[in-house]
C-alpha positions in Angstrom: 210.9 -27.9 34.8 212.7 -26.7 31.6 211.6 -28.2 28.3 213.5 -31.2 27.1 214.9 -32.1 30.5 214.0 -35.6 31.5 213.6 -36.7 35.1 215.1 -39.9 36.5 212.6 -42.7 37.2 211.8 -43.6 40.7 214.0 -46.7 41.3 213.6 -47.0 45.1 212.7 -50.4 46.4 209.1 -51.2 47.3 208.2 -51.0 51.0 209.4 -54.5 51.7 212.4 -56.3 50.1 212.0 -59.5 52.1 209.4 -62.3 52.2 208.5 -64.9 54.8 209.2 -68.5 53.7 206.9 -71.1 55.1 207.3 -74.9 55.1 204.6 -77.0 53.4 202.9 -77.2 56.8 202.7 -73.4 57.1 205.5 -73.4 59.8 207.7 -70.3 59.4 211.2 -71.3 58.2 213.1 -68.1 57.4 213.1 -64.7 55.7 214.3 -64.5 52.1 214.7 -61.7 49.6 211.6 -61.1 47.4 213.8 -62.0 44.4 214.5 -65.4 45.9 210.8 -65.8 46.8 209.8 -65.0 43.2 212.3 -67.5 41.8 210.9 -70.2 44.1 207.4 -69.4 42.9 208.3 -69.3 39.2 210.3 -72.6 39.4 207.3 -74.3 41.0 209.1 -75.0 44.3 206.8 -72.7 46.2 203.3 -71.2 46.1 202.6 -67.5 46.8 200.4 -67.3 49.9 200.2 -63.5 50.1 201.2 -60.8 47.6 203.2 -57.7 48.7 203.4 -54.3 47.1 204.4 -54.0 43.5 205.0 -56.2 40.5 208.0 -57.8 38.9 208.1 -57.3 35.1 209.8 -59.5 32.5 209.5 -59.5 28.7 206.6 -61.9 28.7 205.2 -61.9 32.3 204.2 -59.9 35.3 204.5 -61.4 38.7 203.2 -59.8 41.9 206.0 -59.3 44.5 205.5 -62.1 47.0 205.1 -61.2 50.7 204.7 -64.8 52.0 205.5 -68.0 50.1 204.9 -71.6 51.1 207.2 -74.5 49.9 205.4 -77.1 47.8 207.3 -80.0 49.5 207.9 -80.4 53.2 211.5 -79.7 54.3 212.9 -81.2 57.5 215.2 -78.5 59.1 217.4 -79.2 62.1 216.9 -76.1 64.2 219.4 -74.4 66.4 218.3 -74.7 70.0 219.5 -71.2 71.0 219.3 -67.7 69.7 222.6 -66.1 68.9 223.8 -63.3 71.2 224.5 -60.1 69.3 224.3 -56.4 70.0 221.4 -56.0 67.6 219.5 -58.9 69.2 219.9 -57.4 72.6 218.4 -54.1 71.5 215.5 -56.0 69.9 214.9 -58.0 73.0 215.0 -54.9 75.2 212.9 -52.8 72.8 215.8 -50.3 72.3 215.3 -48.9 75.8 217.8 -48.6 78.7 217.0 -51.2 81.3 218.0 -48.9 84.1 216.2 -45.7 83.3 213.9 -46.6 80.4 215.5 -43.9 78.1 216.8 -44.7 74.6 219.6 -47.3 74.7 222.9 -46.7 73.0 225.2 -49.3 74.4 225.1 -52.7 76.0 226.0 -53.4 79.7 227.0 -56.5 81.6 224.7 -56.5 84.7 227.4 -58.4 86.7 230.7 -56.9 85.4 232.9 -59.3 83.4 235.9 -58.1 85.5 234.1 -59.6 88.6 233.3 -62.9 86.9 230.2 -62.0 85.0 229.5 -63.9 81.8 228.8 -62.6 78.3 225.4 -64.4 78.2 221.8 -63.4 77.6 221.0 -63.5 81.3 223.8 -61.0 82.1 223.6 -58.5 79.2 221.1 -55.6 78.8 220.7 -52.5 76.6 221.7 -49.3 78.4 222.0 -45.6 77.7 225.5 -44.1 77.7 224.8 -42.1 80.9 223.7 -45.2 83.0 226.4 -47.4 81.6 229.1 -44.8 82.5 227.6 -44.2 85.9 227.4 -47.9 86.6 230.9 -48.5 85.4 232.6 -51.6 86.9 230.1 -52.0 89.8 227.3 -54.4 90.5 223.6 -53.4 90.9 223.8 -54.2 94.6 226.7 -51.8 95.1 224.7 -49.0 93.5 221.4 -49.9 95.0 219.9 -50.2 91.5 217.2 -52.6 90.3 216.3 -54.0 86.9 212.6 -53.6 85.9 212.8 -56.9 84.0 215.3 -59.7 84.6 217.2 -60.4 81.4 216.5 -63.8 79.8 217.2 -65.7 76.6 214.6 -64.9 73.9 212.5 -67.9 73.0 209.9 -68.8 70.5 209.6 -69.8 66.9 209.6 -66.2 65.7 213.0 -65.4 67.4 214.5 -68.4 65.7 213.1 -67.5 62.3 213.5 -63.7 62.4 216.4 -63.2 64.8 216.8 -59.4 65.4 214.6 -58.4 62.4 211.5 -56.4 63.0 208.7 -58.5 61.5 206.4 -57.1 58.8 203.0 -56.6 60.4 201.4 -58.4 57.5 203.1 -61.6 58.6 201.2 -61.6 61.9 198.9 -64.6 61.1 201.9 -66.8 60.3 204.0 -65.9 63.3 203.4 -66.3 67.0 201.1 -63.6 68.3 203.4 -62.9 71.2 206.2 -61.7 68.9 204.4 -59.3 66.5 
């Protein structure tokens, strides 16, 4: 490097920019930004349960980046009884794999076509590759002689409600249901 040339500092984010927020009873509530988690800890509204990578610096203080924070007071939260249906959530439920050929999924497909009375619901929508989706077209599985390896269903469990389509940080495993991580 030529003399007198300064390099730019590395300003990339640390490995995780989100933290898991727990209720006072250690029940997972939601995922918040690490900035919001640090503010909750500094204001005394939460306690840091696990530290993440890195440190926040201020003029007078250094605070470890929180990975998991627990609220100091119990918060009663009315939960939604269902998980919202979205393209990203369908890919997460199906593991990003085509449910017809197990190849990489690129699209979503209605198992029973909407033109034939099929609903846009968890039980009728699967991830599919473009080839299978095009080949299936506007026909039913029975007409093609195809079968699904796994019957599509509504995702359930505390982790789906808390995380939605997000991929959980493996370091959150002890606070989330073991079946999700």
